[in-house]
Backbone as CSV, one residue per row, in Angstrom:
resi,resn,N_x,N_y,N_z,CA_x,CA_y,CA_z,C_x,C_y,C_z
1,MET,-27.511,52.588,52.960,-26.271,52.673,52.236,-26.460,53.003,50.756
2,PRO,-27.450,52.397,50.054,-27.620,52.741,48.641,-27.930,54.211,48.428
3,ASN,-28.652,54.854,49.350,-28.966,56.268,49.195,-27.705,57.119,49.217
4,LEU,-26.769,56.770,50.079,-25.511,57.499,50.157,-24.714,57.312,48.872
5,VAL,-24.685,56.087,48.352,-23.972,55.807,47.103,-24.617,56.582,45.961
6,ASN,-25.954,56.567,45.912,-26.663,57.298,44.865,-26.388,58.796,44.958
7,GLU,-26.375,59.322,46.165,-26.074,60.740,46.348,-24.669,61.066,45.880
8,MET,-23.718,60.177,46.153,-22.339,60.403,45.712,-22.232,60.362,44.188
9,ILE,-22.959,59.445,43.576,-22.939,59.345,42.116,-23.527,60.605,41.489
10,VAL,-24.670,61.044,42.000,-25.313,62.250,41.473,-24.419,63.464,41.692
11,ARG,-23.829,63.579,42.870,-22.942,64.704,43.166,-21.720,64.691,42.243
12,GLY,-21.147,63.507,42.038,-19.993,63.398,41.155,-20.318,63.783,39.714
13,MET,-21.464,63.312,39.231,-21.865,63.677,37.866,-22.168,65.168,37.766
14,SER,-22.839,65.716,38.759,-23.179,67.144,38.732,-21.928,67.997,38.730
15,GLU,-20.968,67.641,39.565,-19.717,68.399,39.612,-18.964,68.275,38.292
16,GLY,-18.973,67.086,37.704,-18.297,66.896,36.424,-18.953,67.667,35.301
17,MET,-20.279,67.772,35.365,-21.016,68.460,34.305,-21.058,69.967,34.490
18,THR,-20.526,70.463,35.604,-20.575,71.896,35.872,-19.887,72.687,34.769
19,GLN,-18.715,72.259,34.355,-17.964,72.964,33.326,-18.264,72.461,31.914
20,ALA,-19.173,71.504,31.789,-19.455,70.897,30.494,-20.151,71.875,29.562
21,GLU,-19.611,72.014,28.354,-20.233,72.838,27.321,-21.033,71.965,26.361
22,GLY,-20.709,70.668,26.346,-21.389,69.764,25.442,-21.578,68.399,26.067
23,MET,-22.562,67.673,25.516,-22.889,66.369,26.068,-23.517,65.526,24.965
24,VAL,-23.231,64.227,24.996,-23.827,63.297,24.044,-24.389,62.129,24.844
25,VAL,-25.642,61.774,24.573,-26.296,60.643,25.226,-26.519,59.572,24.167
26,VAL,-26.053,58.352,24.449,-26.186,57.251,23.497,-26.733,56.018,24.207
27,THR,-27.412,55.155,23.425,-27.771,53.850,23.958,-26.515,53.017,23.926
28,PHE,-26.352,52.188,24.906,-25.077,51.515,25.075,-25.289,50.065,25.452
29,GLY,-26.358,49.446,24.989,-26.654,48.077,25.376,-26.085,47.069,24.391
30,GLY,-25.815,45.891,24.881,-25.361,44.815,24.021,-23.866,44.750,23.794
31,LEU,-23.112,45.676,24.323,-21.659,45.644,24.170,-21.047,44.797,25.271
32,ASP,-20.015,44.058,24.919,-19.322,43.315,25.965,-18.309,44.232,26.647
33,VAL,-17.654,43.735,27.645,-16.753,44.554,28.462,-15.594,45.097,27.629
34,ALA,-15.022,44.275,26.765,-13.883,44.724,25.949,-14.296,45.862,25.020
35,GLU,-15.464,45.742,24.394,-15.940,46.800,23.501,-16.231,48.081,24.282
36,THR,-16.834,47.934,25.446,-17.145,49.093,26.278,-15.872,49.813,26.710
37,GLU,-14.891,49.059,27.149,-13.633,49.670,27.590,-12.891,50.330,26.427
38,ALA,-12.955,49.735,25.235,-12.317,50.339,24.063,-12.965,51.685,23.747
39,ILE,-14.284,51.733,23.795,-14.988,52.991,23.516,-14.704,54.011,24.606
40,ARG,-14.683,53.572,25.855,-14.356,54.488,26.960,-12.972,55.104,26.763
41,GLY,-12.014,54.280,26.356,-10.663,54.786,26.127,-10.619,55.814,25.004
42,GLN,-11.357,55.547,23.929,-11.380,56.487,22.807,-12.056,57.794,23.196
43,VAL,-13.124,57.701,23.983,-13.816,58.908,24.441,-12.898,59.707,25.368
44,ALA,-12.161,59.024,26.217,-11.217,59.715,27.107,-10.112,60.393,26.307
45,GLU,-9.636,59.747,25.245,-8.623,60.367,24.380,-9.167,61.625,23.719
46,ALA,-10.471,61.640,23.442,-11.103,62.817,22.846,-11.269,63.940,23.874
47,GLY,-11.018,63.649,25.146,-11.082,64.670,26.187,-12.406,64.729,26.924
48,ALA,-13.274,63.779,26.681,-14.589,63.790,27.327,-14.621,62.790,28.476
49,SER,-15.523,63.033,29.416,-15.789,62.088,30.496,-17.011,61.291,30.099
50,MET,-17.024,60.012,30.419,-18.166,59.185,30.058,-18.602,58.387,31.268
51,ARG,-19.903,58.262,31.402,-20.438,57.545,32.551,-21.669,56.771,32.140
52,MET,-21.742,55.522,32.564,-22.968,54.735,32.454,-23.564,54.730,33.846
53,VAL,-24.775,55.211,33.945,-25.402,55.329,35.254,-26.900,55.089,35.084
54,ARG,-27.547,54.746,36.175,-28.992,54.532,36.094,-29.677,55.813,35.638
55,ASN,-30.722,55.617,34.865,-31.416,56.751,34.254,-31.987,57.721,35.287
56,ARG,-32.495,57.197,36.382,-33.053,58.060,37.416,-31.976,58.972,37.988
57,LEU,-30.783,58.414,38.214,-29.691,59.221,38.759,-29.208,60.242,37.731
58,ALA,-29.190,59.845,36.472,-28.793,60.788,35.420,-29.789,61.936,35.328
59,ARG,-31.076,61.630,35.442,-32.097,62.692,35.416,-31.908,63.653,36.591
60,LEU,-31.602,63.102,37.764,-31.374,63.955,38.936,-30.170,64.872,38.718
61,ALA,-29.063,64.296,38.205,-27.863,65.101,37.990,-28.116,66.179,36.939
62,LEU,-28.842,65.830,35.887,-29.133,66.803,34.835,-30.109,67.867,35.318
63,SER,-31.088,67.462,36.110,-32.062,68.449,36.595,-31.406,69.426,37.566
64,GLU,-30.380,68.990,38.296,-29.652,69.919,39.166,-28.971,71.006,38.353
65,LYS,-28.630,70.699,37.122,-27.996,71.674,36.226,-29.017,72.398,35.362
66,GLY,-30.296,72.067,35.533,-31.350,72.723,34.762,-31.445,72.221,33.336
67,ILE,-31.043,70.987,33.106,-31.051,70.412,31.762,-32.153,69.367,31.684
68,ASP,-32.999,69.498,30.665,-34.047,68.511,30.426,-33.869,67.988,29.005
69,LEU,-33.416,66.744,28.876,-33.175,66.143,27.562,-34.417,65.464,26.995
70,GLY,-35.487,65.428,27.731,-36.701,64.767,27.267,-36.824,63.389,27.884
71,VAL,-38.016,62.850,27.829,-38.290,61.575,28.478,-37.673,60.403,27.720
72,ASP,-37.704,60.447,26.411,-37.240,59.304,25.622,-35.722,59.138,25.623
73,SER,-34.996,60.202,25.877,-33.538,60.117,25.759,-32.899,59.300,26.875
74,LEU,-33.517,59.249,28.036,-32.938,58.509,29.151,-33.788,57.285,29.488
75,GLN,-33.924,56.387,28.531,-34.619,55.125,28.747,-33.741,53.997,28.234
76,GLY,-33.714,52.917,28.962,-32.877,51.793,28.573,-31.446,52.005,29.030
77,ASN,-30.532,51.255,28.452,-29.115,51.388,28.796,-28.531,52.574,28.047
78,VAL,-28.151,53.594,28.791,-27.582,54.778,28.164,-26.242,55.117,28.801
79,ALA,-25.439,55.807,28.017,-24.177,56.351,28.500,-24.182,57.834,28.176
80,ILE,-23.568,58.618,29.028,-23.483,60.063,28.833,-22.006,60.431,28.772
81,ALA,-21.631,61.113,27.696,-20.268,61.629,27.562,-20.369,63.150,27.577
82,TRP,-19.523,63.807,28.376,-19.585,65.256,28.468,-18.189,65.832,28.572
83,GLY,-18.104,67.112,28.281,-16.849,67.850,28.358,-17.030,69.203,27.713
84,ASP,-15.920,69.850,27.351,-16.060,71.101,26.622,-16.599,70.795,25.224
85,SER,-16.858,71.812,24.439,-17.520,71.587,23.152,-16.681,70.702,22.237
86,GLU,-15.364,70.882,22.235,-14.505,70.043,21.394,-14.520,68.589,21.858
87,ALA,-14.550,68.382,23.173,-14.593,67.021,23.709,-15.907,66.339,23.356
88,ALA,-17.016,67.083,23.418,-18.315,66.510,23.056,-18.342,66.132,21.581
89,ILE,-17.771,66.970,20.736,-17.694,66.656,19.304,-16.798,65.443,19.091
90,GLY,-15.694,65.381,19.828,-14.806,64.217,19.745,-15.498,62.938,20.182
91,ALA,-16.298,63.020,21.242,-17.047,61.847,21.703,-18.063,61.420,20.648
92,ALA,-18.718,62.395,20.020,-19.676,62.062,18.954,-18.970,61.379,17.796
93,LYS,-17.753,61.827,17.483,-16.977,61.184,16.412,-16.644,59.733,16.776
94,VAL,-16.345,59.482,18.039,-16.060,58.115,18.486,-17.301,57.244,18.329
95,PHE,-18.452,57.754,18.774,-19.687,56.976,18.698,-20.148,56.762,17.255
96,ALA,-19.727,57.646,16.344,-20.123,57.522,14.939,-19.033,56.884,14.085
97,SER,-17.949,56.398,14.707,-16.856,55.807,13.940,-17.299,54.500,13.279
98,LYS,-16.549,54.083,12.277,-16.910,52.890,11.498,-16.991,51.634,12.360
99,ASP,-16.025,51.470,13.260,-16.010,50.273,14.106,-17.244,50.197,14.994
100,VAL,-17.631,51.328,15.557,-18.784,51.354,16.459,-20.072,51.191,15.655
101,LYS,-20.139,51.834,14.485,-21.332,51.690,13.640,-21.511,50.254,13.172
102,LYS,-20.377,49.590,12.891,-20.438,48.226,12.382,-21.071,47.289,13.408
103,ALA,-20.810,47.523,14.685,-21.379,46.686,15.742,-22.886,46.911,15.889
104,LYS,-23.384,48.076,15.476,-24.809,48.435,15.541,-25.389,48.279,16.951
105,LYS,-24.572,48.576,17.946,-25.035,48.459,19.323,-25.082,49.804,20.030
106,VAL,-24.627,50.859,19.365,-24.621,52.192,19.949,-25.439,53.099,19.032
107,ALA,-26.371,53.840,19.614,-27.189,54.780,18.841,-27.325,56.079,19.628
108,PHE,-27.352,57.181,18.916,-27.495,58.490,19.554,-28.918,58.655,20.069
109,ARG,-29.043,59.238,21.248,-30.342,59.531,21.838,-30.594,61.038,21.910
110,ALA,-29.593,61.780,22.384,-29.757,63.227,22.560,-28.385,63.858,22.714
111,GLY,-28.374,65.149,22.811,-27.120,65.858,23.011,-27.372,67.237,23.574
112,LEU,-26.306,67.890,23.892,-26.362,69.249,24.411,-25.097,69.940,23.954
113,LEU,-25.240,71.104,23.353,-24.071,71.865,22.926,-24.322,73.335,23.204
114,ASP,-23.489,73.925,24.018,-23.592,75.335,24.405,-24.989,75.699,24.907
115,GLY,-25.550,74.832,25.737,-26.830,75.111,26.365,-28.046,74.771,25.528
116,GLU,-27.855,74.329,24.294,-28.988,73.985,23.437,-29.143,72.469,23.372
117,VAL,-30.350,72.000,23.659,-30.645,70.566,23.645,-30.773,70.101,22.198
118,LEU,-30.124,68.987,21.876,-30.133,68.426,20.527,-30.890,67.108,20.527
119,ASP,-31.634,66.848,19.473,-32.278,65.539,19.358,-31.259,64.533,18.824
120,ALA,-31.697,63.315,18.570,-30.774,62.248,18.168,-30.063,62.569,16.860
121,ALA,-30.794,63.075,15.874,-30.185,63.383,14.574,-29.174,64.518,14.687
122,GLU,-29.519,65.541,15.473,-28.591,66.659,15.648,-27.356,66.227,16.434
123,ALA,-27.541,65.353,17.417,-26.391,64.851,18.178,-25.481,64.023,17.273
124,ALA,-26.069,63.231,16.387,-25.271,62.435,15.454,-24.525,63.336,14.466
125,SER,-25.129,64.473,14.121,-24.466,65.375,13.175,-23.256,66.076,13.792
126,LEU,-23.118,66.037,15.114,-21.914,66.589,15.746,-20.661,65.880,15.257
127,ALA,-20.799,64.617,14.869,-19.645,63.854,14.394,-19.130,64.389,13.064
128,ASP,-19.963,65.130,12.327,-19.553,65.679,11.037,-18.849,67.025,11.157
129,VAL,-18.858,67.602,12.340,-18.211,68.899,12.536,-16.694,68.696,12.537
130,PRO,-15.971,69.465,11.727,-14.509,69.311,11.717,-13.886,69.757,13.040
131,ASP,-12.701,69.239,13.319,-12.020,69.634,14.548,-11.478,71.057,14.427
132,ARG,-10.969,71.589,15.517,-10.535,72.982,15.573,-9.419,73.278,14.570
133,ASP,-8.444,72.390,14.428,-7.340,72.635,13.497,-7.839,72.727,12.059
134,THR,-8.762,71.851,11.686,-9.320,71.885,10.334,-10.106,73.168,10.109
135,LEU,-10.908,73.564,11.098,-11.663,74.815,10.972,-10.734,76.014,10.851
136,ASN,-9.665,76.031,11.646,-8.701,77.131,11.549,-8.070,77.184,10.168
137,ALA,-7.724,76.027,9.610,-7.132,75.993,8.271,-8.133,76.468,7.219
138,GLN,-9.391,76.086,7.357,-10.413,76.530,6.412,-10.611,78.040,6.489
139,ILE,-10.648,78.576,7.696,-10.818,80.023,7.866,-9.610,80.755,7.292
140,LEU,-8.421,80.244,7.538,-7.216,80.859,7.000,-7.245,80.854,5.476
141,GLY,-7.705,79.757,4.884,-7.815,79.686,3.427,-8.793,80.706,2.887
142,VAL,-9.905,80.887,3.572,-10.910,81.871,3.137,-10.357,83.287,3.260
143,ILE,-9.635,83.545,4.334,-9.093,84.891,4.553,-7.964,85.186,3.575
144,SER,-7.072,84.227,3.349,-5.907,84.491,2.503,-6.197,84.322,1.012
145,GLY,-7.332,83.751,0.651,-7.670,83.531,-0.761,-7.667,84.803,-1.591
146,PRO,-8.389,85.855,-1.206,-8.389,87.080,-2.009,-7.000,87.714,-2.140
147,ALA,-6.230,87.718,-1.060,-4.879,88.292,-1.124,-3.998,87.493,-2.068
148,ARG,-4.138,86.167,-2.031,-3.358,85.312,-2.922,-3.754,85.566,-4.379
149,GLY,-5.050,85.724,-4.630,-5.525,86.018,-5.985,-5.016,87.365,-6.471
150,LEU,-5.052,88.372,-5.597,-4.554,89.700,-5.962,-3.057,89.648,-6.262
151,ALA,-2.299,88.918,-5.454,-0.857,88.800,-5.695,-0.582,88.136,-7.040
152,SER,-1.362,87.115,-7.419,-1.133,86.468,-8.720,-1.481,87.403,-9.868
153,VAL,-2.544,88.197,-9.718,-2.915,89.129,-10.788,-1.850,90.198,-10.944
154,ILE,-1.378,90.740,-9.822,-0.350,91.776,-9.887,0.938,91.216,-10.491
155,GLN,1.289,90.003,-10.147,2.510,89.388,-10.662,2.341,88.988,-12.123
156,ALA,1.111,88.750,-12.561,0.869,88.316,-13.937,1.151,89.426,-14.938
157,VAL,0.926,90.687,-14.591,1.132,91.790,-15.529,2.591,91.896,-15.961
158,PRO,3.568,91.989,-15.057,4.960,92.090,-15.533,5.428,90.807,-16.231
159,SER,5.001,89.638,-15.750,5.467,88.414,-16.393,4.859,88.283,-17.787
160,ALA,3.611,88.715,-17.976,3.002,88.682,-19.316,3.723,89.663,-20.230
161,THR,4.077,90.833,-19.727,4.822,91.816,-20.525,6.175,91.244,-20.933
162,ALA,6.843,90.593,-20.001,8.149,90.001,-20.322,8.001,88.902,-21.370
163,ARG,6.962,88.110,-21.303,6.750,87.047,-22.310,6.453,87.636,-23.683
164,VAL,5.676,88.713,-23.727,5.379,89.366,-25.010,6.654,89.944,-25.619
165,LEU,7.454,90.608,-24.814,8.717,91.169,-25.304,9.659,90.072,-25.798
166,GLN,9.725,88.968,-25.073,10.595,87.861,-25.482,10.092,87.243,-26.781
167,ALA,8.779,87.099,-26.918,8.220,86.553,-28.156,8.515,87.473,-29.327
168,ARG,8.415,88.776,-29.119,8.732,89.741,-30.179,10.202,89.659,-30.537
169,ALA,11.056,89.557,-29.533,12.494,89.467,-29.797,12.818,88.176,-30.539
170,ASP,12.149,87.095,-30.222,12.394,85.823,-30.899,11.892,85.861,-32.346
171,SER,10.890,86.662,-32.627,10.333,86.710,-33.985,11.143,87.580,-34.928
172,LEU,11.944,88.481,-34.412,12.779,89.347,-35.249,13.948,88.547,-35.815
173,PRO,14.363,88.884,-37.040,15.514,88.183,-37.598,16.779,88.490,-36.775
174,ALA,17.605,87.520,-36.712,18.842,87.703,-35.950,19.745,88.689,-36.666
175,SER,20.288,89.631,-35.932,21.186,90.612,-36.540,22.609,90.102,-36.511
176,GLU,23.329,90.498,-37.506,24.728,90.064,-37.571,25.576,91.026,-36.773
177,GLU,26.421,90.494,-35.973,27.313,91.323,-35.187,28.736,90.956,-35.426
């Protein structure tokens, strides 16, 4: 019976990871049930799937997908969060949030983003990547900056001319009418 359960777990993880563009592996020991469920909920809100599973089964599921995260990344109590690239970044943000850092019970082990294996430091740096809306706003600012500058320069010429003319008119003595 355990072999069938293990096969189902590996199959379920493999199927879930099929469409995954990103993945974050963290140590997850020492958390109580309430803390674990709170983090699971936040990761789910970020759009990622998260699973705590035995390391041997995780290695099997990852090897079926041709992913090798290294020997050290899957030792001890680990959790794997996966999804599209935005979901993986969102999961990294959850694991790097102030509340989770304060507990000091979760640490990054490895990651995967667009087929590239990340070490612990690179996986942790995923939390610093801005979300899609922020990136779009930054790109829009970069694109519209030169046009905005050109519009101000073009508008400055007539307004400066009008100010010079008004200053000249104000400096002339008032004529009697």
